[in-house]
DSSP file (Angstrom, degrees, kcal/mol; ACC not computed):
  #  RESIDUE AA STRUCTURE BP1 BP2  ACC     N-H-->O    O-->H-N    N-H-->O    O-->H-N    TCO  KAPPA ALPHA  PHI   PSI    X-CA   Y-CA   Z-CA
    1    1 A M              0   0    0      0, 0.0     2,-0.3     0, 0.0     0, 0.0   0.000 360.0 360.0 360.0 132.0  -57.2  -30.9  -43.8
    2    2 A E        -     0   0    0      1,-0.1     2,-0.8     2,-0.0     0, 0.0  -0.613 360.0-152.6 -80.6 133.1  -55.7  -33.5  -41.6
    3    3 A N        +     0   0    0     -2,-0.3     2,-0.5     2,-0.0    -1,-0.1  -0.703  25.4 175.1-106.2  78.9  -53.4  -32.3  -38.8
    4    4 A K        -     0   0    0     -2,-0.8     2,-0.2     1,-0.0    -2,-0.0  -0.730  23.9-136.1 -90.9 127.0  -51.1  -35.3  -38.4
    5    5 A L        -     0   0    0     -2,-0.5     2,-0.0     1,-0.1    -1,-0.0  -0.509  24.9-110.2 -77.7 148.6  -48.2  -35.0  -35.9
    6    6 A D     >  -     0   0    0     -2,-0.2     4,-2.3     1,-0.1     5,-0.2  -0.308  32.5-103.2 -74.1 167.0  -44.9  -36.3  -37.0
    7    7 A S  H  > S+     0   0    0      1,-0.2     4,-2.1     2,-0.2     5,-0.1   0.801 119.0  53.8 -65.0 -31.1  -43.5  -39.4  -35.3
    8    8 A V  H  > S+     0   0    0      2,-0.2     4,-2.4     1,-0.2    -1,-0.2   0.941 110.4  45.7 -69.8 -46.4  -41.1  -37.4  -33.1
    9    9 A V  H  > S+     0   0    0      1,-0.2     4,-2.6     2,-0.2    -2,-0.2   0.924 113.8  50.0 -61.1 -44.8  -43.8  -35.1  -31.7
   10   10 A T  H  X S+     0   0    0     -4,-2.3     4,-2.4     1,-0.2    -1,-0.2   0.906 110.2  50.4 -60.4 -42.8  -46.0  -38.1  -31.1
   11   11 A S  H  X S+     0   0    0     -4,-2.1     4,-2.2    -5,-0.2    -1,-0.2   0.920 111.3  47.8 -61.8 -44.8  -43.3  -40.0  -29.3
   12   12 A V  H  X S+     0   0    0     -4,-2.4     4,-2.4     2,-0.2    -2,-0.2   0.912 110.8  51.2 -65.0 -42.5  -42.5  -37.0  -27.0
   13   13 A I  H  X S+     0   0    0     -4,-2.6     4,-2.2     1,-0.2    -1,-0.2   0.936 111.2  48.1 -59.0 -46.5  -46.2  -36.5  -26.2
   14   14 A N  H  X S+     0   0    0     -4,-2.4     4,-2.3     1,-0.2    -1,-0.2   0.875 110.3  51.9 -63.1 -37.4  -46.5  -40.2  -25.3
   15   15 A Q  H  X S+     0   0    0     -4,-2.2     4,-2.7     2,-0.2    -1,-0.2   0.893 108.3  51.4 -66.3 -39.0  -43.4  -40.0  -23.1
   16   16 A F  H  X S+     0   0    0     -4,-2.4     4,-2.4     2,-0.2    -2,-0.2   0.913 110.0  49.8 -62.0 -42.4  -44.8  -37.0  -21.3
   17   17 A I  H  X S+     0   0    0     -4,-2.2     4,-2.1     2,-0.2    -2,-0.2   0.935 113.3  45.2 -62.6 -46.6  -48.0  -38.9  -20.6
   18   18 A E  H  X S+     0   0    0     -4,-2.3     4,-2.5     1,-0.2    -2,-0.2   0.898 112.4  51.5 -64.9 -40.6  -46.1  -41.9  -19.3
   19   19 A R  H  X S+     0   0    0     -4,-2.7     4,-2.6     1,-0.2    -1,-0.2   0.903 109.2  51.1 -62.9 -40.8  -43.8  -39.8  -17.2
   20   20 A S  H  X S+     0   0    0     -4,-2.4     4,-2.4     2,-0.2    -2,-0.2   0.920 110.7  48.1 -62.1 -44.7  -46.8  -38.0  -15.7
   21   21 A K  H  X S+     0   0    0     -4,-2.1     4,-2.2     2,-0.2    -2,-0.2   0.922 113.5  47.0 -62.6 -44.5  -48.4  -41.4  -14.8
   22   22 A K  H  X S+     0   0    0     -4,-2.5     4,-2.7     2,-0.2     5,-0.2   0.903 112.1  50.2 -65.5 -41.3  -45.2  -42.7  -13.2
   23   23 A G  H  X>S+     0   0    0     -4,-2.6     4,-3.0     2,-0.2     5,-0.5   0.909 110.9  48.7 -63.0 -42.6  -44.7  -39.5  -11.2
   24   24 A K  H  X5S+     0   0    0     -4,-2.4     4,-1.7     1,-0.2    -1,-0.2   0.910 114.4  46.1 -63.3 -42.5  -48.2  -39.5   -9.9
   25   25 A A  H  <5S+     0   0    0     -4,-2.2    -2,-0.2    -5,-0.2    -1,-0.2   0.898 119.1  40.9 -66.9 -40.4  -47.8  -43.2   -8.9
   26   26 A K  H  <5S+     0   0    0     -4,-2.7    -2,-0.2    -5,-0.2    -3,-0.2   0.916 131.3  21.6 -75.4 -44.6  -44.4  -42.6   -7.3
   27   27 A Y  H  <5S-     0   0    0     -4,-3.0    -3,-0.2     2,-0.3    -2,-0.2   0.596  92.1-129.4-105.0 -14.2  -45.0  -39.3   -5.5
   28   28 A G  S  <<S+     0   0    0     -4,-1.7     2,-0.3    -5,-0.5    -4,-0.2   0.590  79.3  80.9  75.6   9.4  -48.8  -39.2   -5.2
   29   29 A V        -     0   0    0     -6,-0.5    -2,-0.3     4,-0.0    -1,-0.2  -0.924  56.8-161.3-138.9 164.5  -49.0  -35.7   -6.7
   30   30 A D    >   -     0   0    0     -2,-0.3     3,-1.7    -3,-0.1    -9,-0.0  -0.697  48.5 -77.7-132.7-170.3  -48.9  -34.1  -10.1
   31   31 A L  T 3  S+     0   0    0      1,-0.3   -11,-0.0    -2,-0.2    -2,-0.0   0.529 119.6  72.5 -74.2  -3.8  -48.2  -30.6  -11.4
   32   32 A D  T 3  S+     0   0    0      2,-0.0    -1,-0.3     0, 0.0    -3,-0.0   0.418  72.1 126.1 -84.5   1.3  -51.7  -29.4  -10.3
   33   33 A R    <   -     0   0    0     -3,-1.7     3,-0.1     1,-0.1    -4,-0.0  -0.200  47.3-161.6 -60.6 152.7  -50.5  -29.5   -6.7
   34   34 A K        +     0   0    0      1,-0.1    -1,-0.1     0, 0.0    -3,-0.0   0.259  67.3  90.3-118.8   8.6  -50.9  -26.3   -4.7
   35   35 A D  S    S+     0   0    0      2,-0.1     2,-0.4     0, 0.0    -1,-0.1   0.447  70.7  81.0 -92.0   0.9  -48.5  -26.9   -1.9
   36   36 A L  S    S-     0   0    0     -3,-0.1     2,-0.1     4,-0.0     0, 0.0  -0.862  70.3-134.9-110.2 142.2  -45.4  -25.4   -3.4
   37   37 A S     >  -     0   0    0     -2,-0.4     4,-2.2     1,-0.1     5,-0.2  -0.323  33.9-100.9 -80.4 171.2  -44.5  -21.7   -3.6
   38   38 A L  H  > S+     0   0    0      1,-0.2     4,-2.4     2,-0.2     5,-0.2   0.910 125.5  51.4 -59.0 -42.8  -43.2  -20.0   -6.7
   39   39 A L  H  > S+     0   0    0      1,-0.2     4,-2.3     2,-0.2    -1,-0.2   0.867 107.9  52.0 -64.8 -35.3  -39.7  -20.1   -5.3
   40   40 A E  H  > S+     0   0    0      2,-0.2     4,-2.4     1,-0.2    -1,-0.2   0.893 109.3  49.7 -67.2 -38.9  -40.1  -23.9   -4.6
   41   41 A W  H  X S+     0   0    0     -4,-2.2     4,-2.4     2,-0.2    -2,-0.2   0.912 110.8  50.4 -63.7 -41.8  -41.2  -24.4   -8.2
   42   42 A I  H  X S+     0   0    0     -4,-2.4     4,-2.7     1,-0.2    -2,-0.2   0.918 109.9  50.3 -61.4 -43.3  -38.2  -22.4   -9.4
   43   43 A E  H  X S+     0   0    0     -4,-2.3     4,-2.6     2,-0.2    -2,-0.2   0.910 109.4  50.7 -62.9 -42.5  -35.9  -24.5   -7.3
   44   44 A H  H  X S+     0   0    0     -4,-2.4     4,-2.3     2,-0.2    -1,-0.2   0.941 112.5  46.7 -58.2 -47.2  -37.4  -27.8   -8.7
   45   45 A A  H  X S+     0   0    0     -4,-2.4     4,-2.4     1,-0.2    -2,-0.2   0.908 111.5  51.6 -62.9 -41.8  -36.9  -26.5  -12.2
   46   46 A K  H  X S+     0   0    0     -4,-2.7     4,-2.4     1,-0.2    -1,-0.2   0.926 110.1  48.5 -60.8 -45.7  -33.4  -25.4  -11.4
   47   47 A Q  H  X S+     0   0    0     -4,-2.6     4,-2.1     1,-0.2    -1,-0.2   0.903 111.1  50.6 -62.3 -42.1  -32.5  -28.8  -10.0
   48   48 A E  H  X S+     0   0    0     -4,-2.3     4,-2.1     1,-0.2    -1,-0.2   0.908 111.4  48.2 -62.4 -42.0  -34.0  -30.6  -13.0
   49   49 A H  H  X S+     0   0    0     -4,-2.4     4,-2.4     2,-0.2    -2,-0.2   0.865 107.8  54.7 -68.4 -35.8  -32.0  -28.4  -15.4
   50   50 A M  H  X S+     0   0    0     -4,-2.4     4,-2.0     2,-0.2    -1,-0.2   0.922 108.8  48.9 -62.1 -42.6  -28.8  -29.0  -13.4
   51   51 A D  H  X S+     0   0    0     -4,-2.1     4,-2.4     1,-0.2    -2,-0.2   0.924 109.4  52.6 -59.6 -44.3  -29.3  -32.7  -13.9
   52   52 A A  H  X S+     0   0    0     -4,-2.1     4,-2.6     1,-0.2    -2,-0.2   0.895 107.0  52.0 -61.0 -40.5  -29.9  -32.2  -17.6
   53   53 A I  H  X S+     0   0    0     -4,-2.4     4,-2.4     1,-0.2    -1,-0.2   0.909 108.9  50.7 -62.6 -41.4  -26.6  -30.3  -17.9
   54   54 A L  H  X S+     0   0    0     -4,-2.0     4,-2.2     2,-0.2    -2,-0.2   0.919 110.6  48.8 -62.2 -42.9  -24.8  -33.2  -16.2
   55   55 A Y  H  X S+     0   0    0     -4,-2.4     4,-2.6     1,-0.2    -2,-0.2   0.919 111.3  50.0 -62.8 -43.1  -26.4  -35.7  -18.6
   56   56 A L  H  X S+     0   0    0     -4,-2.6     4,-2.6     1,-0.2    -2,-0.2   0.899 109.8  50.5 -62.9 -40.3  -25.4  -33.6  -21.6
   57   57 A E  H  X S+     0   0    0     -4,-2.4     4,-2.6     2,-0.2    -1,-0.2   0.910 110.6  49.6 -64.6 -40.9  -21.8  -33.3  -20.4
   58   58 A K  H  X S+     0   0    0     -4,-2.2     4,-2.5     2,-0.2    -2,-0.2   0.935 111.9  47.9 -62.1 -46.1  -21.6  -37.1  -19.9
   59   59 A I  H  X S+     0   0    0     -4,-2.6     4,-2.4     2,-0.2    -2,-0.2   0.906 111.3  51.5 -61.3 -41.7  -23.0  -37.6  -23.4
   60   60 A K  H  X S+     0   0    0     -4,-2.6     4,-2.7     2,-0.2    -2,-0.2   0.926 110.4  48.2 -60.4 -46.4  -20.5  -35.1  -24.8
   61   61 A Q  H  X S+     0   0    0     -4,-2.6     4,-2.7     1,-0.2    -2,-0.2   0.900 111.1  50.6 -62.8 -40.8  -17.6  -36.8  -23.1
   62   62 A M  H  X S+     0   0    0     -4,-2.5     4,-2.3     2,-0.2    -1,-0.2   0.907 111.3  49.0 -62.6 -41.4  -18.8  -40.2  -24.4
   63   63 A F  H  X S+     0   0    0     -4,-2.4     4,-2.6     2,-0.2    -2,-0.2   0.928 111.9  48.0 -64.1 -45.8  -19.0  -38.8  -27.9
   64   64 A I  H  X S+     0   0    0     -4,-2.7     4,-2.5     1,-0.2    -2,-0.2   0.928 111.7  50.1 -61.1 -45.7  -15.5  -37.2  -27.7
   65   65 A D  H  X S+     0   0    0     -4,-2.7     4,-1.9     1,-0.2    -1,-0.2   0.908 111.2  49.2 -59.1 -42.5  -14.1  -40.5  -26.4
   66   66 A E  H  X S+     0   0    0     -4,-2.3     4,-1.5     1,-0.2    -1,-0.2   0.910 111.2  49.2 -64.3 -42.6  -15.7  -42.4  -29.2
   67   67 A Q  H  X S+     0   0    0     -4,-2.6     4,-1.5     1,-0.2    -2,-0.2   0.893 109.8  51.5 -64.7 -39.6  -14.4  -40.0  -31.8
   68   68 A E  H  X S+     0   0    0     -4,-2.5     4,-2.0     1,-0.2    -1,-0.2   0.867 106.8  53.8 -66.3 -35.7  -10.9  -40.2  -30.4
   69   69 A R  H  < S+     0   0    0     -4,-1.9    -1,-0.2     1,-0.2    -2,-0.2   0.863 107.4  51.8 -65.8 -34.2  -11.0  -44.0  -30.5
   70   70 A K  H  < S+     0   0    0     -4,-1.5    -1,-0.2     2,-0.2    -2,-0.2   0.843 109.3  50.1 -70.2 -33.3  -11.9  -43.8  -34.2
   71   71 A I  H  <        0   0    0     -4,-1.5    -2,-0.2     1,-0.2    -1,-0.2   0.910 360.0 360.0 -71.0 -42.8   -8.9  -41.5  -34.9
   72   72 A Y     <        0   0    0     -4,-2.0    -1,-0.2    -5,-0.1    -2,-0.2   0.421 360.0 360.0 -97.7 360.0   -6.3  -43.6  -33.2
């Protein structure tokens, strides 16, 4: 039986690979690094999630603005 991934999963996998390559090139390290403590890893994750929330809020506001323009 063939285990073919759907196009969305394939796209995300490819994006992860490219992001990893760019991060390694930009910062000279990858997630196999050993120089961060558990708390530092948690802080990195927290900061990334805070950014994601900001992006989601911006997208939400843009969507609401677009919907309001359609109504009026």
